[in-house]
VEXPA-386532 format. One line per 4 residues: number of its first residue (from 1); their letters; for each residue x negated, y negated, z negated of N, C-alpha, C. Coordinates in pm, whole numbers. Each point is the difference from the previous one (the first is absolute). Layout:
# residues N
NUM> a> X:Y:Z:X:Y:Z:X:Y:Z; ...
This chain:
# residues 283
1> mrri> -5747:-6367:-5884:-69:107:-72:94:67:-101; 85:-83:-64:97:57:-93:100:88:75; 34:-42:122:99:74:80:-51:140:32; -127:13:30:-55:129:40:-43:82:-120
5> gvde> -71:-63:-92:-52:72:-116:-144:41:21; -78:-10:-107:-144:29:8:-26:145:39; 75:94:-59:-22:142:30:26:30:147; 104:-62:55:32:22:141:-111:-55:90
9> irnr> -54:-116:-37:-111:-58:77:-120:93:-4; -32:53:-119:-114:91:-13:21:126:83; 121:53:-1:29:121:78:-17:-26:150; 47:-114:44:-10:-32:143:-144:-23:42
13> vnkv> -77:-69:-84:-141:-23:31:-75:131:4; 36:94:-90:-69:128:-7:17:83:127; 105:-31:78:18:68:128:-98:-51:104; -52:-120:-20:-95:-61:93:-143:18:-48
17> lkgl> -21:-20:-130:-132:12:-60:12:77:-131; -77:105:-13:8:83:-120:-105:-44:-103; 34:21:-128:-96:-20:-106:-24:-143:-42; 92:-92:35:-21:-140:-34:109:-53:-93
21> ddvv> 59:87:-81:110:-41:-89:-39:-115:-92; -117:12:-64:-43:-104:-94:-24:-132:72; -56:8:120:-25:-120:79:132:-68:37; 98:80:40:132:-55:37:61:-73:-119
25> ldvl> -10:58:-120:54:-65:-119:-68:-134:-26; -132:-3:18:-75:-125:-19:44:-106:100; 22:41:125:45:-94:103:138:-54:-34; 91:88:-36:138:-41:-28:8:-90:-123
29> sglm> -79:30:-103:4:-83:-121:-48:-141:31; -98:-13:90:-46:-132:40:106:-76:78; 61:68:96:101:-65:84:123:-40:-82; 33:80:-102:119:-28:-81:-12:-132:-77
33> igrp> -122:-40:-32:-18:-127:-72:-46:-111:95; 8:28:130:-32:-102:99:-148:-24:20; -82:97:-36:-145:-18:15:-51:69:126; -78:-70:82:-59:64:118:-91:116:-40
37> vvlv> 4:107:78:-76:122:-32:-99:28:112; -123:36:-37:-103:35:98:-53:140:-32; 8:90:97:-51:136:-14:-147:3:40; -86:47:-89:-144:-1:24:-51:143:6
41> gtvg> -79:32:103:-57:133:11:-74:15:131; -75:109:13:-76:24:122:95:26:117; -54:-5:120:82:16:120:58:141:7; 118:9:59:59:131:27:76:64:-113
45> lgkt> 27:-76:-109:73:58:-113:150:-21:11; 43:-73:102:144:-21:20:52:-128:-62; -87:-98:-24:43:-124:-64:104:-75:84; -30:-16:129:92:-73:88:130:77:17
49> tlae> -11:132:16:120:82:15:89:-11:-124; -62:-2:-119:76:-14:-124:70:-135:-5; -73:-106:36:59:-135:0:120:-7:94; -15:57:119:109:0:98:118:84:-49
53> avae> -31:114:-62:107:90:-47:83:-67:-109; -67:-66:-95:72:-69:-107:88:-111:58; -55:-76:95:76:-109:62:123:54:75; -18:110:71:112:59:75:109:50:-93
57> ilal> -40:60:-110:98:55:-95:76:-113:-70; -72:-106:-37:67:-113:-65:100:-66:93; -35:-5:130:91:-52:103:66:-131:-42; -83:-98:-37:53:-129:-42:64:-76:115
61> sdpp> -39:33:121:55:-68:117:-18:90:122; 39:-50:114:-20:72:126:-72:-94:97; -126:29:36:-81:117:-35:-39:-2:-148; -37:117:-54:-25:10:-144:-128:-69:-46
65> yiev> -92:-27:92:-123:-68:-40:-65:-68:120; -84:-98:-31:-86:-65:98:-142:43:-32; -74:44:100:-136:50:-24:-102:-85:74; -112:-26:-67:-109:-74:63:-131:71:-31
69> achs> -81:21:104:-133:59:-17:-100:-114:-18; -53:-14:-118:-89:-113:-32:-139:21:60; -63:-110:36:-137:6:51:-71:-130:-35; -131:0:14:-81:-113:-48:20:-128:80
73> hmta> 48:11:124:19:-119:83:142:-56:-10; 82:58:-84:138:-47:-16:1:-136:-68; 73:-95:55:7:-134:-56:127:-17:-82; 5:-112:-73:121:-31:-76:120:-15:94
77> vdlt> -24:-59:118:108:-19:98:52:135:50; -90:99:13:44:134:42:101:57:-99; -15:-36:-127:90:52:-104:128:-82:-13; -12:-131:12:117:-85:-22:80:-26:127
81> gdid> -68:3:116:63:-43:124:-29:-148:23; 48:-53:111:-30:-140:31:107:-59:91; 3:-132:3:90:-73:89:-74:-28:130; 62:32:112:-59:-25:131:34:-143:42
85> iavv> -97:-88:-13:23:-142:27:45:-23:144; -60:73:95:35:-19:141:147:32:26; 48:108:-59:141:38:17:91:-103:-67; -40:-46:-118:80:-99:-72:13:-128:81
89> lqag> -110:-45:60:3:-124:78:88:15:124; 2:119:57:77:21:123:147:34:-27; 24:82:-103:136:51:-20:59:-28:-137; -81:-56:-91:51:-32:-133:-12:117:-97
93> fdhp> 29:-28:-127:-13:101:-105:103:111:12; 109:-25:72:105:101:12:-37:114:94; -106:-18:78:-40:106:92:-51:119:-80; 39:124:37:-40:119:-78:-150:23:-7
97> lsyi> -75:-57:95:-145:19:-1:-74:-116:-64; 74:-95:-59:-67:-114:-62:-76:41:-126; 48:105:-65:-68:51:-119:-11:151:10; -122:50:-7:-25:144:1:-38:41:-142
101> pgpl> 89:69:-72:-29:36:-139:-108:108:-10; -80:-10:-106:-98:104:-29:59:103:-95; -75:103:-33:54:108:-85:43:-46:-139; -65:-104:-56:40:-47:-133:141:-56:2
105> vmah> 41:-56:112:136:-55:13:97:108:46; -44:84:93:87:106:52:39:100:-109; -84:12:-104:25:98:-106:97:-51:-106; 53:-121:17:94:-55:-99:117:96:-21
109> gtvl> 21:40:-125:112:87:-33:-27:147:20; -124:37:33:-30:141:22:-137:33:-60; -61:108:47:-131:43:-49:-107:-35:102; -108:-58:-47:-115:-28:86:-108:102:-30
113> vmde> -37:80:99:-107:98:-13:-126:-59:62; -102:-23:-82:-125:-59:48:-110:106:-6; -39:51:115:-100:105:7:-139:-60:-7; -83:53:-90:-138:-46:-22:-2:-149:-34
117> inrl> 69:-35:-106:17:-139:-40:-133:-67:-35; -98:80:-45:-127:-62:-36:-94:-19:118; 54:9:121:-75:-45:118:36:-144:37; 96:-58:-72:36:-140:24:-112:-91:-49
121> npya> -32:-102:80:-100:-99:-43:63:-93:-104; -82:-78:-72:53:-85:-108:109:-98:45; -5:-50:123:101:-96:47:136:69:16; -1:119:57:124:76:15:52:43:-138
125> qaal> -92:33:-90:41:36:-136:72:-115:-69; -46:-123:27:62:-118:-60:145:-16:47; 25:28:128:137:-9:53:89:106:-64; -55:121:-18:77:107:-65:30:-35:-145
129> lqai> -100:-55:-69:18:-38:-141:112:-102:-14; 2:-98:88:104:-103:-7:140:60:18; 12:93:94:130:64:23:43:82:-120; -95:73:-62:32:81:-118:35:-88:-119
133> qehy> -75:-106:-17:12:-84:-119:120:-95:6; 20:-63:116:103:-103:11:125:46:75; -10:114:69:111:51:83:34:-97:113; -100:-76:41:13:-90:115:-130:3:78
137> vyir> 9:-30:130:-119:-30:80:20:-139:59; -110:-68:23:6:-135:55:-61:1:139; 77:-47:97:-45:-1:139:19:-139:57; -111:-68:24:2:-137:55:95:-90:-78
141> gyri> -6:11:-132:80:-87:-85:138:54:-33; 43:106:66:132:58:-26:-14:114:-102; 90:4:-95:-1:104:-102:103:106:38; -47:125:11:88:109:44:6:106:-110
145> rtdf> 118:36:-40:23:96:-107:-39:140:44; -68:72:-87:-31:141:27:-10:75:-133; 71:108:-10:2:79:-123:2:147:39; -103:73:-34:-12:139:44:-66:85:-107
149> alvg> 18:131:12:-74:96:-82:-124:41:79; -113:1:-66:-126:29:69:-58:133:-46; -29:86:97:-76:123:-26:-118:-2:96; -120:-10:-55:-120:-6:82:-87:123:-20
153> tanp> -98:15:87:-101:104:-17:-137:-66:5; -97:62:-64:-136:-54:-1:-100:113:-7; -112:-19:68:-110:94:-8:-94:-43:-112; -77:93:-57:-95:-36:-105:-99:-107:47
157> seye> -55:-75:-94:-84:-116:32:-128:38:74; -44:125:-11:-125:39:68:19:20:150; 124:-2:49:24:18:143:-43:-124:77; -45:22:123:-46:-110:84:119:-86:45
161> gvye> -23:-132:8:103:-92:49:106:-36:-101; -27:28:-128:97:-27:-106:-39:-128:-73; 99:-87:-24:-22:-122:-78:45:24:-144; -65:-70:-92:47:1:-138:123:-90:-8
165> ltea> 106:48:-61:119:-82:-16:-28:-111:-100; 52:-119:29:-20:-112:-92:61:33:-135; -56:-59:-104:47:29:-135:148:-35:-17; 41:-113:60:139:-44:-14:97:98:65
169> ladr> -40:56:116:85:97:68:-1:134:-72; -119:48:-34:-12:130:-67:76:3:-132; 6:-115:-68:67:-9:-129:151:24:12; 54:-22:120:145:15:20:38:136:58
173> lkfv> -99:82:28:26:129:63:-13:114:-101; 80:103:19:-16:123:-78:-73:101:87; -117:42:-45:-81:94:76:27:142:-50; 36:87:94:30:140:-33:-99:88:74
177> evkt> -76:79:-74:-102:85:61:62:128:56; -34:29:125:40:126:63:-125:88:5; -4:101:-83:-120:83:-12:4:118:96; -119:51:29:-9:123:78:65:113:-80
181> pgre> 93:74:59:70:105:-76:-93:112:-42; 40:74:-105:-77:116:-43:-6:106:108; -87:98:-19:-27:96:108:124:79:41; 76:49:-97:119:79:32:104:-84:73
185> llrs> 19:-123:-49:98:-88:65:-48:-40:139; -131:-28:12:-55:-37:130:18:113:100; -20:123:-45:18:117:87:142:4:56; 100:-20:-85:139:5:45:34:-118:90
189> illw> -59:-117:-29:23:-118:84:-57:22:139; -120:56:7:-65:23:130:82:97:85; 48:107:-62:84:96:73:128:-66:50; 61:-76:-88:127:-67:32:-18:-101:114
193> kare> -105:-85:-10:-22:-103:102:-43:61:133; -79:107:-6:-44:66:124:119:62:72; 87:68:-75:120:60:61:91:-108:57; 7:-113:-68:80:-112:49:-57:-53:131
197> alge> -134:-10:9:-65:-49:122:19:97:116; 2:129:-30:16:101:105:142:3:57; 94:-54:-76:138:-8:50:59:137:29; 44:19:124:70:123:37:-93:113:43
201> leve> -130:-26:0:-94:107:35:6:107:-109; 24:122:41:11:109:-96:-139:57:-28; -70:-67:-91:-136:38:-35:-6:33:-148; -58:113:-33:-17:39:-139:-136:-52:-48
205> ippr> 2:-84:-103:-125:-53:-55:-35:78:-127; -110:74:0:-39:74:-120:-25:-95:-117; 63:22:-115:-22:-87:-116:-147:-12:-38; -80:105:31:-143:-4:-34:-70:-117:67
209> ladi> 41:-36:121:-64:-111:70:28:-132:-72; 122:-17:-48:33:-121:-76:-77:-2:-131; -19:119:-59:-75:10:-125:-146:-40:22; -58:43:111:-138:-36:34:-12:-152:17
213> lakf> 97:-59:70:-3:-145:20:13:-76:-132; 86:51:-89:17:-65:-130:-129:8:-82; -67:117:3:-129:13:-68:-102:-96:60; -3:-5:132:-93:-89:70:24:-146:-40
217> ahea> 126:-41:-4:34:-139:-32:-48:-38:-139; 19:89:-97:-39:-32:-137:-152:2:-18; -68:93:66:-145:2:-8:-61:-120:72; 61:-39:112:-48:-118:74:18:-126:-83
221> ekag> 111:-9:-73:23:-118:-85:-102:-5:-113; -32:116:-58:-101:4:-106:-135:-48:52; -28:31:127:-128:-38:60:0:-145:50; 112:-69:-18:7:-140:42:51:-21:140
225> ypqs> 69:102:56:55:-12:135:150:31:-2; 82:-90:-55:144:27:-6:60:17:139; 91:96:11:61:32:130:145:-47:6; 43:-33:121:138:-41:23:90:123:4
229> vrsl> 105:-1:-81:96:111:2:65:10:138; 26:-115:60:59:-2:134:-92:67:100; -128:-33:-6:-97:57:94:-13:151:-20; 0:44:-125:-11:144:-28:122:76:51
233> syal> 118:-57:-18:121:69:47:3:8:152; -51:-105:66:-8:4:146:-100:105:46; -111:14:-72:-99:101:35:61:140:-9; 79:22:-104:66:130:-18:102:24:113
237> adaa> 75:-102:34:98:12:109:-69:19:134; -111:-73:23:-76:15:125:-51:142:16; -53:56:-109:-52:136:4:110:99:36; 117:-17:-61:113:90:27:49:-15:144
241> asaw> 7:-124:48:46:-24:137:-97:58:102; -130:-12:-29:-102:54:91:13:152:11; 17:66:-114:15:146:0:129:40:71; 107:-75:-24:129:30:64:-10:-9:151
245> sqrr> -74:-100:49:-15:-17:145:-77:115:64; -81:70:-83:-76:115:49:68:132:-35; 122:-10:-51:83:117:-35:-71:95:-98; -54:-57:-106:-64:80:-104:22:-66:-135
249> dvei> -37:72:-106:15:-55:-135:-109:-104:-27; 34:-98:-82:-97:-103:-35:-104:57:-96; -125:-37:21:-111:53:-78:-82:-114:-61; -92:37:-87:-84:-99:-68:-82:-80:101
253> rdlk> -46:66:107:-81:-71:100:81:-110:68; 130:22:16:85:-104:58:9:-120:-93; 12:30:-129:10:-107:-99:-130:-80:-7; -113:70:2:-129:-69:-7:-20:-90:122
257> kali> 35:50:117:-14:-79:122:87:-125:-6; 126:16:-44:92:-114:-9:-47:-100:-104; -53:51:-112:-48:-89:-106:-118:-83:47; -95:64:68:-119:-70:48:37:-117:91
261> lnlp> 104:19:80:45:-108:90:54:-120:-77; 40:23:-126:56:-108:-82:-102:-60:-97; -123:51:0:-102:-49:-93:-66:-127:53; -65:-77:-89:-68:-124:43:-105:28:106
265> hdqe> -29:-102:82:-97:17:107:-145:2:-51; -21:-56:-119:-134:1:-59:-44:145:-21; -108:39:67:-40:140:1:-40:52:-137; -67:-84:-79:-43:44:-133:121:30:-89
269> tknm> 99:-89:5:122:22:-79:75:121:51; 6:13:132:71:113:60:-64:133:-43; -133:7:3:-70:122:-40:27:35:-147; 3:-104:-84:27:22:-142:140:57:-20
273> liti> 98:-55:72:138:47:-14:19:140:57; -70:31:107:7:136:56:-54:101:-101; -109:-37:-68:-56:87:-104:101:24:-112; 67:-107:-41:101:11:-106:115:90:46
277> fdka> 39:-13:127:108:83:54:-41:147:1; -123:28:43:-48:138:4:0:63:-140; -34:-79:-101:2:51:-137:144:30:-44; 93:-85:44:141:21:-35:53:130:60
281> ine> -52:36:117:42:125:65:-46:121:-81; -119:-9:-53:-62:115:-66:38:14:-147; 70:-98:-56:39:10:-142:105:109:-22
C-alpha cells in the first residue's frame, strides 16, 4: 500500500466505480492496521466490485486475491479444506491430493474476498474467527498457518437468508456502509455503467432517461422499495440495445419495458413500482 499510495489507489478505483472515495478511504484505513473490513449495503451498489478492485490494485500476490461466495450450507471444512484419508492411506501425505486446501489457507499472504459474509452459518463463522484471531486453522489435529487481508461484503440484516454475525466475529470486523448515491451521482453512474454494458454498440443514451431512473430509484427507496443500481443500469442498457436493434432512437417506452422485466414478480409490488416510475416520468 505504501508502494502505490492511497491517492493512486483511489484514482484507480474511481475508474471502476465512481463516487466511492470516502468508502475507499475507510477500507484502506482498516487494511493498513490489519483489521478485516466488511462492506455493507443493498444489492447492486458495487460492493463486490470494489472489494475485487482494491485487492487487484494492492496486488499482494499472484493471483491478487482469493474469492469465496458464502452461503448458508457452507461448512467449516469448506473454508479450511481437509485431508483425504483414502488418498493418504494409499499414497501417503506426500501425494498432492492428500490435502485439499480451502480458501482460508489458499489466501495466505494475499487478500481474501468473502462475498455475502453474513450468509455463513455459525459453524463456518467459528472457523473464520479462528483464522482471523489466531492466524492458524486446525485440520484433523494439524495446525496450518494462514495470514491474509480480508475484505468482505454483507447485505442488510432484513434480507432473506442472512445470519447474524456472532458477537466475537463482529467485534473483530470493521463495517463500512456503502450508501445509495445521491440523485446526480446516481444519474452519472447509470449512464456510465449502461455505456460500459453496451460495449462497442454505437448507441446514444439520452441523459433524460438516466435522470428518470435516478428519480425513480430515490422515490422507490422512500417508499420502502430500494432498487439495485446494477439492475437499473442493465435496464437502461437493455432499452438502448432494443432500440438499436430496431434502428431507432431509444425512448421512454423502451426504458419502461426493460424496467418492468427487472421488477419483482409480486404483482402488488410491481404495480406500486410502475406507479412510482410513471410519476418520475411526469416530474
